[in-house]
Every structure is written in C-alpha cells, then in structure tokens.
C-alpha positions in Angstrom: -46.4 128.3 65.9 -49.6 127.3 64.2 -48.6 123.6 64.5 -47.9 124.0 68.2 -51.3 125.7 68.8 -53.0 122.9 66.9 -51.3 120.3 69.1 -52.2 122.2 72.3 -55.8 122.6 71.1 -56.0 118.9 70.4 -54.6 118.0 73.8 -57.0 120.4 75.5 -59.9 119.0 73.5 -59.0 115.4 74.2 -58.6 116.2 77.9 -61.9 118.1 77.9 -63.8 115.2 76.2 -62.2 112.6 78.5 -63.2 114.7 81.5 -66.7 115.2 80.1 -67.1 111.5 79.8 -66.6 111.1 83.5 -69.0 113.9 84.5 -72.4 113.1 86.0 -75.1 112.4 83.5 -78.6 113.9 83.3 -80.7 110.7 83.0 -84.2 112.0 83.3 -86.4 115.1 83.1 -89.9 115.1 84.5 -92.6 117.5 85.3 -93.7 116.8 88.9 -96.0 119.8 89.5 -97.4 122.4 87.2 -94.5 124.8 88.1 -91.7 122.3 88.9 -89.3 120.2 86.9 -87.4 117.3 88.3 -83.9 116.7 87.0 -82.4 113.3 87.7 -78.6 113.0 87.7 -76.5 109.9 87.9 -73.0 110.3 89.3 -70.2 107.7 89.2 -70.5 103.9 88.8 -69.0 100.7 90.1 -66.3 98.8 88.3 -66.6 95.4 89.9 -63.6 93.5 91.3 -62.8 90.3 89.6 -61.3 86.9 90.4 -58.0 86.2 88.8 -55.3 83.5 89.1 -53.0 84.5 91.9 -49.4 85.0 90.8 -47.2 85.5 93.8 -44.8 88.4 93.8 -41.7 88.7 96.0 -43.0 91.5 98.2 -46.5 90.0 98.7 -47.7 89.9 102.3 -50.8 88.2 103.7 -52.7 89.8 106.5 -55.2 87.5 108.2 -58.4 89.0 109.6 -61.0 86.5 110.7 -61.4 84.0 107.9 -60.3 86.5 105.2 -56.7 86.5 103.9 -56.0 90.0 102.6 -53.2 90.4 100.1 -50.8 93.4 100.7 -48.7 94.3 97.7 -46.4 97.4 97.4 -47.9 98.5 100.8 -51.5 98.4 99.5 -54.2 95.9 100.3 -55.2 94.9 96.8 -57.7 92.1 97.4 -58.2 88.7 99.1 -56.8 85.3 98.5 -59.5 82.7 98.0 -60.1 79.2 96.9 -57.2 77.9 98.9 -55.0 80.8 97.8 -55.4 79.8 94.1 -57.3 82.9 93.2 -57.1 86.6 94.0 -60.3 88.6 94.3 -59.6 92.2 93.6 -61.5 95.1 95.1 -64.0 97.3 93.3 -63.2 100.6 91.7 -65.4 103.7 91.5 -65.4 105.5 88.2 -66.5 109.0 87.3 -66.8 112.4 89.0 -69.2 113.1 91.9 -71.7 115.8 91.4 -70.6 119.2 92.9 -73.9 119.6 94.8 -73.2 123.1 96.1 -72.9 124.4 92.5 -75.7 122.2 91.3 -78.2 123.8 93.7 -77.3 127.4 93.0 -80.0 129.3 91.1 -77.5 130.8 88.8 -76.3 127.4 87.7 -79.5 126.7 85.8 -81.4 128.4 83.1 -84.7 127.5 81.6 -85.8 129.1 78.3 -88.8 128.8 76.1 -87.6 130.0 72.7 -85.7 133.2 73.7 -87.7 133.9 76.9 -86.3 133.0 80.3 -88.5 131.1 82.7 -87.4 132.4 86.2 -86.3 129.7 88.7 -87.3 130.6 92.2 -86.2 127.6 94.2 -84.0 124.5 93.8 -84.5 121.5 96.1 -82.5 118.3 96.3 -82.5 114.8 97.4 -79.5 112.4 96.9 -79.0 108.8 97.7 -76.5 106.0 97.1 -77.2 103.6 94.2 -74.6 100.9 94.9 -71.8 99.8 97.1 -68.2 100.0 95.8 -65.9 98.1 98.1 -62.4 99.6 97.6 -60.7 97.9 100.6 -61.3 95.5 103.4 -63.5 98.0 105.1 -63.5 100.9 102.7 -66.6 101.8 100.8 -67.7 104.4 98.3 -71.0 104.9 96.7 -72.3 106.1 93.3 -75.2 108.4 93.7 -78.5 109.5 92.2 -79.5 113.1 92.6 -82.9 114.6 92.0 -83.0 118.4 91.7 -86.4 120.1 91.8 -86.4 123.3 89.8 -89.5 125.4 90.9 -90.3 128.1 88.4 -92.1 131.4 88.8 -94.8 130.3 86.4 -96.5 127.1 85.3 -95.0 125.2 82.3 -97.1 125.3 79.2 -98.4 122.2 77.5 -96.7 121.6 74.1 -93.9 124.1 74.6 -90.3 123.2 74.0 -87.9 124.3 76.7 -84.1 124.5 76.7 -82.4 123.7 80.0 -78.9 124.8 80.5 -76.5 123.9 83.3 -73.5 126.1 83.7 -70.0 125.4 85.2 -69.6 122.2 83.2 -71.3 120.2 85.9 -72.7 117.6 83.6 -71.6 115.5 80.7 -74.2 117.4 78.5 -74.9 120.8 79.8 -77.7 121.7 77.4 -80.8 119.6 76.9 -84.2 120.1 75.4 -87.6 119.1 76.9 -91.1 119.4 75.5 -93.9 119.4 78.0 -96.4 116.7 76.9 -98.6 115.7 79.8 -100.3 113.1 77.7 -97.0 111.3 77.1 -94.2 112.3 79.5 -93.9 110.0 82.5 -93.8 111.6 86.0 -92.5 110.2 89.2 -95.4 111.4 91.3 -97.8 108.8 90.0 -97.3 105.5 91.8 -99.1 102.5 90.3 -98.1 98.9 90.4 -96.0 97.8 87.5 -97.9 94.7 86.6 -101.5 95.7 86.8 -104.7 94.1 87.9 -107.0 91.2 87.2 -110.4 92.3 85.7 -112.1 90.8 88.7 -110.0 92.7 91.3 -112.5 94.6 93.5 -109.8 97.1 94.2 -107.7 99.0 91.6 -105.8 102.0 92.6 -102.9 104.3 91.9 -101.4 106.9 94.2 -99.9 110.4 93.9 -97.4 111.9 96.3 -94.2 114.0 96.1 -91.5 114.5 98.7 -88.7 116.9 97.4 -86.0 116.2 99.9 -85.0 119.5 101.5 -88.0 121.0 99.8 -90.4 118.9 101.8 -93.8 117.9 100.6 -95.4 119.4 97.5 -99.0 120.2 98.3 -101.3 119.7 95.3 -104.3 121.1 96.9 -107.4 119.5 98.4 -107.9 117.4 95.3 -106.3 116.7 92.0 -107.8 116.0 88.5 -106.8 112.7 86.9 -107.7 110.5 84.0 -107.3 106.9 82.9 -106.2 106.5 79.3 -105.9 103.4 77.2 -103.0 102.6 74.8 -104.7 104.6 72.0 -104.9 107.7 74.4 -108.6 107.3 74.6 -110.1 108.8 77.8 -111.6 105.9 79.7 -112.4 107.6 83.0 -111.7 110.9 84.7 -112.3 112.0 88.3 -111.1 114.1 91.2 -109.0 112.5 94.0 -108.9 113.9 97.5 -106.2 113.4 100.0 -106.5 109.8 101.3 -103.7 110.1 103.8 -102.4 113.5 105.0 -98.7 114.1 105.6 -99.3 114.7 109.3 -101.5 111.6 109.8 -99.6 108.7 111.4 -99.6 105.3 109.7 -100.8 102.3 111.6 -98.1 100.4 113.3 -95.6 100.3 116.1 -93.9 103.6 115.2 -97.0 105.7 115.1 -95.6 108.2 112.6 -96.1 109.2 109.0 -93.8 107.3 106.7 -94.3 109.3 103.5 -93.8 112.9 104.7 -96.2 114.0 102.0 -99.9 114.0 101.3 -101.1 110.9 99.5 -104.0 110.9 97.0 -105.6 107.6 96.1 -106.9 107.3 92.5 -109.6 104.6 92.5 -110.6 103.0 89.3 -112.0 99.7 90.7 -115.0 99.7 88.4 -112.8 99.4 85.3 -112.9 95.7 84.2 -112.1 95.7 80.5 -108.8 94.0 79.7 -106.3 96.4 78.2 -103.2 98.5 78.5 -103.6 101.7 80.6 -101.9 104.7 82.1 -102.9 107.4 84.6 -102.7 111.1 83.6 -102.5 114.1 86.0 -103.7 117.3 84.3 -100.8 119.7 83.4 -98.2 117.3 84.8 -97.7 113.9 83.1 -98.6 110.2 83.0 -97.7 107.0 84.8 -95.9 104.1 83.2 -98.1 101.5 81.4 -99.8 98.8 83.3 -102.3 96.1 82.3 -105.7 94.8 83.2 -105.8 91.1 82.2 -106.3 87.7 83.6 -102.6 86.7 83.6 -101.2 89.5 85.9 -100.9 87.4 89.0 -99.9 84.2 87.1 -96.9 86.0 85.7 -96.1 87.4 89.1 -96.1 84.1 91.0 -94.3 82.2 88.3 -91.5 84.8 88.4 -91.5 84.5 92.2 -91.4 80.7 91.9 -88.3 81.1 89.7 -86.6 82.7 92.7 -86.8 79.4 94.6 -85.2 77.6 91.7 -82.4 80.2 91.6 -81.7 79.7 95.3 -81.5 75.9 95.0 -78.3 74.4 96.5 -76.6 71.3 95.2 -77.7 71.6 91.6 -76.5 73.4 88.5 -78.6 76.3 87.2 -78.7 75.7 83.5 -80.6 76.1 80.2 -83.3 75.7 79.2 -84.7 76.4 82.7 -82.9 79.7 83.2 -80.4 82.0 81.4 -78.9 82.8 84.9 -76.3 80.0 84.8 -74.3 78.7 87.8 -72.3 75.5 88.4 -73.5 72.8 90.9 -72.5 74.0 94.3 -72.0 72.3 97.7 -72.6 68.8 96.7 -70.7 66.0 98.4 -70.0 64.3 95.1 -67.9 67.3 94.1 -65.3 66.7 96.8 -67.0 69.1 99.2 -66.5 68.0 102.8 -69.7 68.3 104.9 -69.4 67.0 108.4 -71.7 66.4 111.4 -71.7 68.7 114.3 -73.2 68.0 117.7 -74.5 71.5 117.9 -78.2 71.8 118.5 -79.9 75.0 117.1 -82.2 75.1 120.0 -79.3 76.2 122.2 -78.3 79.0 119.9 -78.7 82.5 121.5 -77.2 85.9 121.2 -74.5 84.7 123.6 -74.1 81.4 121.8 -74.2 82.1 118.1 -74.9 79.2 115.8 -71.4 79.6 114.2 -69.7 79.2 117.6 -71.9 76.2 118.4 -71.2 74.5 115.1 -67.4 74.8 115.5 -67.5 73.6 119.1 -69.5 70.5 118.1 -67.6 69.7 114.9 -66.8 66.0 114.3 -65.1 64.2 111.5 -68.2 62.2 110.5 -68.9 62.9 106.8 -72.5 63.6 105.7 -72.7 62.4 102.1 -76.5 63.0 102.0 -76.4 66.6 103.2 -77.2 68.6 100.1 -80.1 70.4 98.5 -82.6 72.9 100.0 -82.4 76.7 99.4 -79.7 79.2 100.2 -80.7 82.4 102.0 -79.4 85.7 100.8 -76.0 86.7 102.1 -74.7 83.2 102.9 -75.1 79.5 102.0 -77.2 78.2 105.0 -80.2 75.9 104.5 -82.6 76.0 107.5 -85.6 74.1 108.5 -87.4 77.5 108.8 -87.4 77.5 105.0 -90.0 74.7 105.2 -92.6 77.5 105.9 -92.4 78.5 102.3 -92.9 74.9 101.1 -95.9 74.6 103.5 -97.6 77.5 101.7 -97.0 75.9 98.4 -98.6 72.7 99.6 -101.5 74.6 101.1 -102.2 76.1 97.7 -102.3 72.7 96.2 -104.7 71.5 98.9 -107.0 74.4 98.3 -106.8 74.5 94.5 -105.6 71.1 93.3 -106.9 71.4 89.7 -105.7 74.9 89.2 -102.1 74.2 90.1 -101.8 70.7 88.6 -101.2 71.8 85.1 -99.4 75.1 85.6 -95.8 74.8 84.5 -92.7 76.2 86.1 -89.3 76.4 84.5 -87.7 73.7 86.6 -85.9 70.4 85.7 -88.8 68.3 87.0 -91.5 70.0 84.9 -92.1 67.0 82.6 -92.8 64.5 85.4 -96.3 63.5 86.5 -96.4 65.8 89.5 -97.6 69.4 89.7 -94.6 71.7 89.4 -95.4 73.5 92.6 -95.3 70.2 94.4 -91.9 69.4 92.7 -90.6 72.7 94.1 -91.9 72.0 97.6 -90.4 68.5 97.5 -87.0 69.8 96.4 -86.8 71.6 99.7 -88.4 68.9 101.9 -86.1 66.2 100.5 -83.1 68.1 101.8 -84.3 67.3 105.3 -85.6 63.8 104.5 -82.2 62.8 103.3 -80.6 63.9 106.5 -83.2 62.2 108.8 -81.5 60.2 111.5 -82.0 56.5 111.9 -84.3 57.2 114.9 -86.3 59.8 113.0 -84.8 63.1 114.2 -84.3 66.0 111.7 -81.4 68.5 111.9 -82.0 72.2 111.6 -80.0 72.4 108.4 -76.6 72.9 106.9 -74.3 75.8 107.6 -70.7 77.0 107.1 -68.7 77.9 110.2 -68.9 81.6 109.3 -70.2 84.0 106.8 -68.6 83.5 103.4 -65.2 84.7 102.6 -64.9 87.9 100.7 -64.8 87.1 97.0 -65.8 83.4 97.0 -68.7 82.1 95.1 -71.0 79.4 96.4 -69.3 76.6 94.4 -65.9 77.8 95.7 -66.8 77.7 99.4 -63.6 76.9 101.4 -64.9 77.2 104.9 -65.9 74.0 106.8 -69.5 73.1 106.2 -71.5 71.2 108.9 -74.8 69.7 109.6 -76.6 70.6 112.8 -77.6 67.9 115.3 -81.2 66.7 115.3 -83.6 68.8 117.3 -87.3 68.5 118.2 -88.4 71.9 116.8 -86.9 71.1 113.3 -88.3 67.6 113.4 -91.9 68.9 114.1 -91.5 71.4 111.2 -90.5 68.5 109.0 -93.3 66.3 110.1 -95.8 69.0 109.2 -94.3 69.4 105.8 -93.8 65.7 105.0 -97.4 64.9 106.1 -98.8 67.7 103.9 -96.7 66.4 101.0 -98.0 62.9 101.5 -101.6 64.2 101.6 -101.2 66.0 98.3 -99.4 63.0 96.8 -101.9 60.4 97.8 -104.3 60.8 94.9 -101.4 61.3 92.5 -98.7 58.8 93.5 -99.6 56.5 96.4 -96.1 54.9 96.5 -94.4 58.3 96.9 -97.0 59.4 99.4 -96.1 56.4 101.6 -92.4 57.4 101.4 -93.2 60.8 103.0 -95.8 59.7 105.5 -93.5 56.9 106.8 -90.7 59.4 107.2 -93.1 61.8 109.0 -94.2 58.9 111.3 -90.6 58.2 112.3 -90.0 61.9 113.0 -93.2 62.3 115.0 -92.5 59.4 117.3 -88.9 60.6 117.9 -90.1 64.1 118.7 -93.0 62.9 120.9 -90.6 60.8 122.9 -88.4 63.8 123.7 -91.4 65.9 124.6 -92.7 63.2 126.9 -89.4 62.6 128.7 -88.7 66.3 129.1 -85.6 66.5 126.9 -87.0 68.4 124.0 -85.4 71.7 124.8 -82.2 70.3 126.4 -80.5 72.4 129.1 -81.5 75.9 128.0 -83.0 78.1 130.7 -84.6 81.5 131.4 -86.2 83.7 128.7 -84.7 81.7 125.9 -86.3 78.6 127.2 -89.7 80.4 127.4 -89.3 81.5 123.8 -88.4 78.0 122.6 -91.2 76.5 124.6 -93.7 78.8 122.7 -92.2 77.7 119.4 -92.4 74.1 120.5 -96.1 74.3 121.1 -96.6 76.0 117.7 -94.7 73.5 115.6 -95.9 70.5 117.5 -99.6 71.4 117.0 -99.0 72.0 113.3 -97.3 68.7 112.9 -100.1 66.8 114.8 -102.9 68.2 112.8 -101.1 67.7 109.5 -100.3 64.1 110.4 -103.8 63.5 111.5 -105.2 64.8 108.2 -103.4 62.0 106.4 -103.7 59.1 108.9 -107.2 59.9 110.2 -106.0 58.4 113.5 -108.2 59.9 116.3 -105.4 59.8 118.9 -103.5 62.5 117.1 -106.6 64.7 116.9 -107.2 64.4 120.6 -103.6 65.3 121.4 -103.8 68.3 119.1 -107.0 69.4 120.8 -105.3 69.2 124.2 -102.3 71.4 123.3 -103.7 73.8 120.6 -103.8 77.5 121.3 -107.1 77.8 119.5 -109.2 79.2 122.3 -112.2 81.5 122.3 -111.3 85.2 122.6 -107.6 84.4 122.4 -105.5 85.9 119.7 -103.8 83.5 117.4 -100.7 85.6 117.3 -98.7 87.1 120.1 -95.0 88.0 119.6 -92.7 85.3 120.9 -95.7 83.7 122.8 -97.7 82.0 120.1 -98.4 81.8 116.4 -101.4 79.5 115.9 -102.8 80.8 112.6 -101.4 77.8 110.6 -102.9 75.2 112.9 -106.2 77.1 113.0 -106.5 77.1 109.3 -105.5 73.5 108.9 -108.2 72.5 111.3 -110.8 74.8 109.7 -110.1 73.2 106.2 -110.0 69.5 107.3 -112.4 67.3 105.4 -115.7 67.3 107.1 -115.4 63.7 108.2 -112.3 64.5 110.1 -113.8 67.4 112.1 -114.4 65.8 115.5 -115.1 69.1 117.3 -117.4 71.6 115.5 -116.9 74.1 118.3 -113.1 74.0 117.8 -113.6 74.5 114.1 -115.9 77.5 114.8 -113.5 79.1 117.2 -110.6 78.5 114.7 -112.5 80.3 112.0 -113.6 83.1 114.3 -110.1 83.7 115.4 -108.8 83.8 111.8 -111.4 86.4 111.0 -110.3 88.4 114.0 -106.7 88.4 112.8 -107.9 89.4 109.3 -110.1 92.2 110.6 -107.0 93.6 112.4 -105.2 93.5 109.1 -108.0 95.1 107.2 -108.1 98.0 109.7 -104.3 98.3 109.6 -104.3 98.6 105.8 -107.0 101.3 105.8 -104.7 103.3 108.1 -101.5 103.2 106.1 -100.4 105.5 103.3 -100.0 102.9 100.6 -102.2 100.2 102.0 -99.6 97.8 103.4 -101.1 95.6 106.1 -100.4 93.4 109.1 -102.4 91.7 111.8 -99.7 92.7 114.2 -99.9 96.3 115.2 -96.6 96.0 117.1 -94.6 94.8 114.1 -91.6 97.0 113.2 -91.6 98.8 109.9 -88.9 96.7 108.3 -87.9 93.1 107.6 -90.3 93.0 104.7 -93.4 94.6 106.2 -93.8 96.8 103.1 -92.5 94.4 100.5 -93.8 91.1 101.8 -96.7 91.9 104.1 -97.9 89.3 106.6 -101.3 88.8 104.9 -101.9 85.1 105.2 -104.9 85.8 107.4 -106.4 87.8 104.6 -105.9 85.0 102.1 -107.4 82.4 104.5 -110.3 84.6 105.6 -111.3 85.2 102.0 -111.0 81.5 101.2 -113.3 80.6 104.2 -115.8 83.4 103.8 -115.6 84.7 100.2 -116.1 88.1 101.7 -114.7 90.7 99.3 -113.5 92.9 102.0 -110.7 90.5 102.7 -109.8 90.2 99.0 -109.8 93.9 98.6 -107.5 94.3 101.7 -105.2 91.6 100.3 -104.9 93.3 96.9 -104.4 96.7 98.6 -101.6 95.2 100.8 -99.7 94.0 97.7 -99.7 97.3 95.9 -96.5 98.6 97.6 -94.4 95.6 96.7 -95.7 95.6 93.1 -94.4 99.1 92.5 -97.1 101.5 93.8 -94.7 103.3 96.2 -92.7 106.5 96.3 -89.6 104.7 94.9 -91.7 103.4 92.0 -89.9 100.1 92.3 -91.3 96.5 92.2 -89.4 94.8 95.0 -89.1 91.4 93.3 -86.2 91.1 90.8 -87.2 90.6 87.2 -90.7 92.1 87.6 -91.8 95.4 86.3 -89.7 98.2 84.8 -87.7 99.0 87.9 -86.6 96.4 90.5 -83.6 95.9 92.8 -80.4 95.5 90.9 -78.1 94.9 93.9 -79.8 92.5 96.3 -77.4 90.7 98.7 -76.7 87.8 96.4 -73.0 87.0 96.6 -72.8 84.9 93.4 -74.3 87.7 91.4 -72.0 90.4 93.0 -68.7 88.4 92.7 -69.6 87.5 89.1 -70.6 91.1 88.3 -74.0 90.0 87.0 -77.5 91.2 87.4 -79.4 89.3 90.0 -81.6 86.3 89.0 -85.3 86.9 88.8 -87.8 86.1 91.5 -86.0 87.5 94.6 -88.1 89.7 96.9 -85.9 91.8 99.1 -86.8 93.2 102.6 -87.1 96.7 101.4 -87.4 99.9 103.4 -86.8 100.1 107.1 -87.9 102.6 109.7 -85.3 105.4 109.2 -85.5 107.5 112.3 -84.1 104.7 114.4 -82.3 102.6 111.7 -80.2 105.5 110.5 -78.6 105.9 113.9 -78.1 102.3 114.9 -77.5 100.1 111.8 -73.9 99.8 110.6 -74.8 99.5 107.0 -76.9 102.7 107.1 -74.1 104.5 108.8 -71.9 103.8 105.7 -74.4 105.9 103.7 -74.2 108.9 106.0 -72.0 111.0 103.8 -73.8 110.2 100.5 -77.4 110.7 101.5 -79.2 114.1 101.5 -81.2 115.1 103.5 -79.8 113.3 106.5 -80.9 109.6 106.6 -83.0 110.0 109.7 -85.0 112.7 108.0 -86.0 110.5 105.1 -89.5 109.2 104.9 -89.3 105.5 105.6 -91.4 104.6 102.6 -88.9 106.2 100.3 -85.7 105.2 102.1 -84.7 102.2 100.0 -81.1 102.3 98.9 -80.2 99.7 96.3 -76.7 99.3 97.6 -76.0 95.6 98.0 -74.3 95.7 101.4 -77.3 96.4 103.6 -78.6 93.2 105.1 -81.7 94.7 106.7 -83.0 96.2 103.4 -81.3 94.3 100.5 -81.2 90.9 102.0 -84.1 88.4 101.8 -85.1 85.0 103.2 -86.9 82.1 101.7 -89.6 82.1 104.4 -89.8 85.7 105.4 -89.9 87.6 102.1 -90.0 85.2 99.1 -92.6 82.8 100.5 -95.3 85.4 101.4 -95.4 87.2 98.1 -95.5 83.9 96.2 -98.4 82.7 98.3 -100.4 85.9 97.9 -99.9 86.2 94.1 -100.6 82.5 93.6 -103.7 82.7 95.7 -105.0 85.7 93.7 -104.5 83.9 90.4 -106.2 80.8 91.7 -109.1 82.4 93.4 -110.0 84.5 90.3 -109.7 81.4 88.0 -111.6 79.2 90.5 -114.5 81.7 90.6 -115.0 81.9 86.8 
C-alpha cells in the first residue's frame, strides 16, 4: 500500500511539475504609482516551424492554393512543400498555457503582505496584447501574450519594505514572489527616456512620464510630479517638478485630431546637463528609468547600427564574418543558376487595378538578365525598387555637406578597406544595381521583382518563383540620373575615373528620359487620376535629376531647364500630397556652390520655402505628446510617422540657418523612435535594451533567428480606424484587451511579425530617414566643435 501511494505521489508530483512548467510566468514587478504595483505576466511561446527534407508517404496529398503547395497528411495540413518539392516547411506550434484572465483579475486571487500584515488590494486593472504570431496552419494563427495587471492598494507602498505577493489558484509557474520597494533602484515603466541618450551639445534633453492602465484608464499623478536626475554613483545631479506637458484630453497635431496616449504626459527637461556620464531618472516614491548616456558617441553608434541594416538587406551577396554575425548565403545572383528574365511591364502603368505582379507576368519574356542583381530587399519580399535610391541620395547628401566627417568613419562592410568613404560605398552598392541594368539607349528599369509574394517557408536564397526585371521607364531613369550625378560629384575629388563612369551613365539616362518627355511618351497610355499622379511625380524626379546633373557638369542649359520646370515658387508649399514634393530640389539648389547660383532670387525662395516647411514641423512637434513631427499636418499616424518622422526639412533648415530651434525640434522628433514612448521600445533592431524581435523579415522567421540589427520598423498605427479595417489587426481581436480600437495609438505596437503596416519596413520610408537624422546629428555636433 505504501509503495502504491509513493508511486501515485510521484506521478502526481511529476504531472504537477510538468503542468507548472507550462503555466504563465511572472516576468516583472514594478511600482508604477505610490499605491500601485504592475505585474507583468508572459503566457505561451512560439516553437517555430522548420525546413526538413521531404520524404513522401503513401497517403500524402498536395493542395494547391495560389503559389503555395500545402501538404495534407493523415487528413491534416502539416506544412508546405518548397524548393521544388525537395523540402517541407512545417507549421509553428504554440507551447504553454494561456493565462486565465478572469481568475487573474479577481481581487481574491492576489494577496500582498508586508511581514504578516495584509496590504488590501482595492482594484485590479489589466491590459493584454499579443507578443508574436504562431502560424499553425495555412490561415490559422495563435498568439502568445503579455499581460500587465495593475494592483491598486488601499495605501501607499513604503520605501525599503519587503512585500510578499501571492497568486492563488495555481495561475502562474511561481505563485509566491517577493519584492522590495527601492525607488532608487527599481525600474518603472512609467518613465520613458530614449535608450541611447544624448550628445552633450544637444539643446534638448528630455524624458517623459505617462501611465495608461488598460481598462483602468489613465493614472493621474497630479498637477506636477517630483523627479530627480541621478548619476551612476546615485549622486543627485538635478531635481525639479514637472507639470503636465500634454493633457490626456488634448488632441495631438495631425490628421486624426485626437489624443494618442489616453493619459497625461509630463515632460522632464534636463537640457542644461552637459557633463558626459551615465544617468537615470528617479520619480519620488515610485522608481527609476533604465540607464542612458550623455556622451559624444551617442548618434554615431545609432547611425552606424542603422547603416548595418542596409548591409543586412543587401541582395546578391553573402552576409558573412567579419562584417556581421548574422550570416546568410548569397541570394538571387544569376551566377547561382537563378533565372532572372526581362518583362515588358512598365511600373508607371501599375495601379490598384493593374498590380505590378500582374503586369510582370503578362509581360514576361524569355530574355535572361545576367546583370540583374544587387540592391536592397524590402521587408516582406525580395523586390528591389528604384524608390530605394532615395535612401542612397540622403547618404550622398551627407557626404556633400560633411565630406571630412564621413570620409574616415568606418562601417562593417566588405568595401571598408578601399579608398572611398564607407557611406559612399554603401550608396554605390545600391546605385550599381540600376547602373548594371541600364539599357543600351540609357533607360533604367524600376527594379527586380518576383511574380508574387514569397512562398510560405522559402528563404531568399531558395526563391522558386519566377524573377523578372521591369521595363525601362522615365520616372526610374530620372531617379537614377539624380543619384548617379550626385555620386559622380562626391567621387570627383576622390576618384576622377570612377566619377566619369557615373556621370557618363547619368548622361545617357538623362538624354533618354528627356527624349521621352519631349515626344510625349514618358507616361505611356495611362489616363485619368493615375496619369495626374504620375505627372506630378515626373516633374519632381525630373527637376531633381536636372539640378543634380547641373551641379556636376556646370552646363547652363540644364540650369535653365530646371528653372523653367521647378516647383520652387514664392508662397507655394514645397510639399502637397500627390501633387508635388519639391524639398529635395529646393535644398539642392540652395546648397549649390556659389559660382553655380545663376538666380539669387530662386535660391532665396528655395531657402524661404524650406524654412516654411520646417516651421510647420516645429509647430507640429510642439503639439504632440512625445514630440514626433511632420511638415504635413494631413499625414496619417502610421507608416513610420512615429518611428521614422519626416524631418528632413528640420535637418536642412538647421544646416542653412544654424538656428537651434530646428535642431531642438529635430532631436525632439527622434525621441519616440529611440525609446521615449509608452512601449519603452527603440524601434530599430539591435539598439537599446528593448527593440522589435519579430519584424517582417522572412529569412529571420523561417530560420528561427533574431532579426539582424539596423532595421527600423513602421511602428504604431492609428488604432481607432486600423483595428476595424486591417486584416492583420483583426487577427489580434481575441488576444488583445481592452479592445484594439480602444488602445491609445502611441502604445498600440504589437511585435507579432505578421502585420505589414506595423512590423514591416522599407529602405526609403523607415530606414533611410532615421539613418539620415542620426548621421546629421553626429556630424553637426562634431563639425561645430
């Protein structure tokens, strides 16, 4: 009998321990208000699907859906056949137990004690969100979750006291934990400060405080809060009171005209602190921020990490040591028996009714393009687009503005030991993709694209879909002429021979494009609103190309043609959605060498208009909760507005005027993306102590790896509309609490991989702007020593 009881006890204990291992885990305890504890709980995790050699079984059945070939075995869809049916990509699995939220939010489920004395809990609030996507079938998804429970007590927590927190009902893996309230040392989520820090010369240094407790709403800390700045020896450096800088009922600037935080925001200004060091913010009776630095390498580390993102998105090259530890084989190179053919499809004719995939397939030929490789991949697919040249243009602009500063700054790239500046090498990597594909008459194709989005489970070097090159078009050609001319200008004092290579290529492209403009064939047969939109783009890219080519050649005829078509007009905005975007050409003209300025009035108007745009951005940033900025008040909150703000006008206005109001606004606009936000996340991978782990990078996901560094994701989107209309957000409906549409947009970032509007990125739209801003801040501080 005793032996049987022992066996039963052992079985029970083993079962209990096994079950306990799968229970949700308490990952963090924080004080968020004098009377409130925040309990962070992680529930479930993803076990990633894997590629394996396909071994056919007798009952296997293949179900074709689009370009995916789903394998059905024993009546279950178990994965997809890929790589010409040589491999099977299995689906993900979800492991662990979900949190029983109804039990977790009962007052009786929790007990807080200080020694033997109970601390009454009067309210429990909750917010829950998905932390990843687990794809368990062709269109079946589950989501691990993070839950934050806010336990509001009947009395304030006492400094130095040790509390025992007990959770009943075996809800968690460990149901009894201990916590000592040390406001001088315990990190709290309510303090939002950028993870990297500040340059000593920054005229604006700030942290923020806010707290939204899910179904508990905003916590009101009063009209002001007491705060301190401590160094790494816990010395008090500065103390002050902070008033509400943006009230929860005050709308943020922008199209939506609503508050995007749902809580009062307090700005903690310590702009006068200039001494290099390691610092943290303390809120009396609550806690401290994570560490941040004040030093002269802050922005250099940021832009060098951002630059590594370009390297990690290179196509047609192996990613290898010593340049990165994120290794990847060479992909999509014609020498690797990859077939890349020519299409007669012209990107100009692509519309919502005529998707580029459809056009490519309709125009596919059998002509092989052996020179079609290189460039950068965007996020969720393998396309390389002439639009990416915008990021290269910004790199070249920085070299024109600060040639000495960037000449000797090294990047971890294969070309780093040649005689060219590494930023120039990176720009040329992208430009060369299009130079190689230039037609014999000078035209440039839009880029390289597969016939559809990638197959489920295939990595970039396993792509089995047909890959095609677009036909030449005038818009892409002008984009290339601008970039190649700028590259030649930068190269001329360094390598005259190489400069000639690029300017001659630009010359061929310019003549080809001008011929099509002059004979009326530039936009082909497109009509209606789409033609109007393309006509506006044509004027923009043509003007940029003309002024860039003129800067190198100094041929007056190109200046005069530019002057005839430019949108630089007095009292005319440089930017108007889908009508014009003339800031680039205005700045190019404003920064021409003095001998090339043939119209001082045109230069004056260009500068005045740039200032006008920047002043809009300054005003915008002063009216947003966390300082993000845009010159366009009609821009949607989304597609990188918070994480990669459109702040080139601030950079350029500061360069032209040296007015610190523009520098201050630029720094303020970058705080959100650097981590000073309610999510406490730096939105560039590899930077800070918390960054996106699941951006839409297929190679990382299929390989079950962390993402490479340097990728800036789009970030939060405006939730009230997005939650109801976006397919990827609808997938999160049952794992988000409160309801998605009730979440403050500033906090509604879900690191879930399969969410293109939030977790995707592009070279020119998110990565390019943050690199440009950080590199400018590093250069301008160094230049002004």
